[in-house]
N, C-alpha and C positions, 0 to 999 in steps of 0.2 A: 553285556549288560542283560540283567534277568528279564523275563518278558513283564512282570509284575511293574516294573519301573518304567516301560516305554510309555511315552505320552505325558508323563507327569511335568508339570512346569516345575523349574527350579525355584527354592525356596518356600515351596508348599510341603506341607505333612502329608500323612494320608487323608488324614480329615479335613484338609484345607484350612486349617486355623493357623494364625500368624504365630511363629515362635516369640518368646518372650514372656515377661512377668504379666503383660496386661497389653490390652489392644490399643488403648488410648493414653497417650502421653498429657499430663496436665500442664498447663503454662503455669508460670510464676503465681499469677493474681489465683488461678484456681486452687493451688497449693496452698495459699495463704489461706482462704476461705475453707478449704478442706480442714485445715489443721485447726481453724479457730471453733472448730466443735469442742474443743478441750477446753474452750472459756464460756460457751454460749449459756450454761447454767451456772457459771459462777458469780460469787457474790461478793468477792474481795476484789476492791479495784485496782488495789496494788499488784496482783497478780494479772489482771487485765492490762496494766499498763506496762509491766514487764514481758509480758508475751509480746505486745505491738513494737518496744523498743527492741526487743530481740530481733523481730523480722527487718524492722528498718534498720539497725545498725550492720545486719548480714550485706543487705542490699547496699547500703554505703560503702561498706569496708571492701566490697567485691566491685565496684564500680570501676569501669575500664579509665584512663587518662582523658581529660576532657570533658568526662560528664560531671558537670557541675550540681545538678540535683535528680540524683538517684532517687530520692525518696518521693519525688512528683510522681515518678515513673509507677512507682509501687502503688501510690496511693489511688492513682489514676485507674490503674488496671483494677485494683482489689474494686474500688467502687463501682467501675463497669460491671465487672462480674457478679457484684453482689446485687446490684440494681437489675441486672438482665433475667436473673434466676433467684428471686427472693426466697430466703431461707434464715433459719433461727442463726445459723454459723455465719451466714453473710453481714446480719445484721450485727452479730457480735464484733466481727472482724473489723468492720466499719466504725464502730462505736469506739472500738479500743484503739484503732488508728488515731481517730481525731483527738484522743485525750493526751499523746505525745507527740502527734506529727507537728511540723513547720506552721506556723500560723497562715502562711499562704495557702497550704493544703486543704485548709479546714473548711473552706467554704463548699469546695466539690465534695468532700466529705458528707456535709451535712446534705447537700442535694440529695445524694445518695441514700443517705439514711432516710429522709423524707420517702423517697420512692419504696424502700422496703419496709417502712414502718406501715404502709397501706394493706400490708397482708402479715406481719410477722412483727412483735412486739420487740423492741431493743432493750437491752439491758438499762437497768436503771442504776447505775453506779453512781454514789454520791461523790461529789467534787471533794478534793482536799482543801481544807483551809490553808490560810499563810501558816508559815512555819511557826513553832511556839518557842524556839531557842536555836541557839547556832554556837560553835565553838572552833576554835582555830589553833593549831599547834604549829609552830616553825622551830627549824633545827637551828642549833648552835650559830651555823654559818650563813644561815637564810638561803641554804640551797634547796631546801625542800619543806612543804608544808603538808598539814593535813587539815581536811575540813568537816565538819560534822553539822548537818541541817536536821531538826527534829521536827516531826509531823505527828498531830495527833489523831482523833478520829477521823475517818472511819477505821483505820488499820494504822496504829502508832507503829513508826518506824524512824530510822534514821538515814538519811542520804550521805554518803560517806566519799569521800574524794582523796587521793594522794596526788599532789602537784610537785613534780621535779622542776626545779627553778636554775639549772646551771647555765644552759644556753635557752634563754626563752623560758616560758612556761611551756609544760606539757603533763598532761594528766596521765598518771602513769596507772591509776586505777580506779574505778568505780565500783561500790558495793552498796547494797541495803542491808543495813543491819538493824538489830532491835534498839529500842529506845535505852539510853544510857550509855550508849556504845563510847561516847567521849570519853565518860569517865575509867573505861577498862583499857584505855589506848596504851596506858604505859605497860601494863601486863601482856601486850602484846608485841612490844617492841623486843628485839635483841638488846639484852644487857650491854653490849659492847657500842652498841649503836650511840650517836651523840646525842645529848638530851633534847627533847621535842615537849617541853610543856604546852599542856592544851588548857587553854583559857577562855572564859565566855567572850561571846563577841555579838553584835548586834547581826540579826539574820541578813538583813539587806547588804550589808558589807560583805559577809561571807558569800552569799549567792552571786555579788558582783565578781570576787575573786574567781569563783567557780566559771561564770560565763566566760570572762577574760583569759582563763585557761584554755577553757573548751575551744575558743575563737582560734587561739594559737595553736593547738594539737589539730584542728581540722585543717589548717593551713599547710602541714607537712606533707609531702609526698614522697614516696607512694603513701596512700591512706593506712592508717593503722587497721589490722585486720583482727588484732587481738580481742578477744570476746571479753577480756576484761575492761576494755573500754568501749567496743560497739556494742556490747550487749544492753547497756544501760545509757549509752549515749544520748538518745532521742529523750529518754525519760528525764535525763538531767538538763537537758536544753529546755525543755517543757517548763521544769522548776527556776530555771537561772534566766532563762532568755529577757524577762521583763526586766532585770536587774543589769543588763549589759552594758557596761560604761563604754564612754570614747575611747579611742586609740590615745594612750597618753603621749603627751607631747615630751620630747628629749631635749634637755637642755644641758649643754656641757659644763663640767665645773668651772667655776672662776678661776682665771689665770693666776690671780694672788693664792687662791686655795690649793691650787697644782703646785706652785712653787713654793708655798710653806712644808707641803707635804713631802715633796722631793729633796728640799733642801734638809728637813729634818732626817731623812733616811741616808744623805751623804754624812751627816753628823754623826751618825753610828757606825759608818764605813771605816774600814781601816785605809790608812794612807797610800797613796798611790793610784794609778788607776782611774782617777777621777772624773777625766773626761768620757771614757767610757762606760764607766759606772752609772752618771748620769744619764748619758743616752739610753743605757737598759732601764732605768728608772721611769725615764719619761715614757718609753715604750710600754712598760709594765701599768702605770698610771693611764695612760691612754686607753689601753686595750679595756681595764677595768671601767673605765667612765662609761664607754659604749657599749659594754656587753654584760654588765652587773647591774640588774635592776636595784639592789640594796644601795649599791653605791660602789667608787671604783677601788675600795679596799676590802669589798668583801668575798675573798679568795677562799675557795674549798677546792677539795680533791677534784670533784669533777670540771671545777673551772680552769683548774691547773691542766687537766686534761684537754680539755678544749683549746686552750692556749697553746700547749705545745704539739699537740698533734693534728689541729686543724688551723688555726689561725697564724701562727709562725711561719709552716710550709708556703702557706698561700700569700701571706700579706707583707712579709717580712723578709729583707734581702741583709741578712747580718755578714759582716766581714769577720776575717778570722778571729782578730782581737774579741769582738763582742761576744762569738761562738764560745771562745775559751772562757769567758767570763760569766757567760749566761748561767750555767748550774748553780754556782755557789751565789751570785748576786741574786736569783730568783729566790733561793731558799731563804734569804736575808730579808728578801722586799715582803714575801708571804709573812714572816715573823713579825716584822716590822709592822705590816698592815693590820694582820689579827690582834696585835696588842693594841694598837690603837682603837680598835674596835672593842676591846675589853674581852676578848675570847679567852677562856680559861687556858693557861699552857697544855693541859692534856688533848686539848682539840686542836691546838697549833701544830702539835708533832704529825698527825697523819697527813697535814697539806703539806708541810716540808718533806715528807716521805713521798710524797705523790709525785714531787720534781724528779727524783731519782726514778720513779715508776715509769712514769711517760715520756722522761727524756729521749730515750730512742725513737719515740714516735716522730721527734724532731730530726734528730741527727742521722736515723736509719741504722742506728747501730743494731745489731742481731737479727735486721732483714735477711731473708734467704733471696739470693739471686734468682 
């Protein structure tokens, strides 16, 4: 050991300074306040809402299991940090969070804003008025929808959501677009995708659809961490929450309707295997009745996948004869069901093909040992 190193404590440099990029590690609330300098002088309220929604979404998506209100912790922390050391950034952080935070957190943010306002002038972002128009598009299978809600001044924009509806409703994408986005929807879609005509709808109805889809998406565990959802989740909730409908009641189809549909299918079936085919038809109808929001006959490629890959392995115990007849009977069933719904033949074919694509998920064929 050289003489110059004797007596020097471990972990110290020659100057006695700590190693690393900084001497102080900021907590999350302080990081949020520091980051709010980006919006402290901002005049566009949509930018402020997007900033706040991004932070709330980041915390929500990363919350550990069992943490039901992660946004509350962020709002409480930011309110405390901003009130303890009033600044323009702190005022902007609290004001922006208040615009999109859950309703139950706003009283706390209001109190913090009152404290900060004693020395700092909060941003005077104008509120957005009620939406001026809305549009909805649904695909030919009623398995996916797109929602557009248009807002005017102070910053005209369109809140857009794509909602998957194969196994319950799930928001696949949230976005902010320019006004008139609904009219350009067809230009953005793949020409091979099923038709999804967009038509005008009452804003309250579209926002109710969005709120219901947000509610179901939030229930899925683990939580979504995809920024295409989390980044605008709080903003979308702030716009849609007043329109949140009650949970719908589920009523099974009447017995006479079930018999009529199953008997109609059997009338189109080749002779023989009648008992087994009826049992499968009853199974298909019962699954659709309980799982498809548009009705028991609303089959789609995604619903075929869920039926074969999730429902049958868990909930059905088919004997050898039923397993033998399953592929051909399910193909004929989806063709029969979609014809009754008036789906064009071009869009029935992909649903029939999905039976072959996803059948190995049930039979186990092709799985590696």
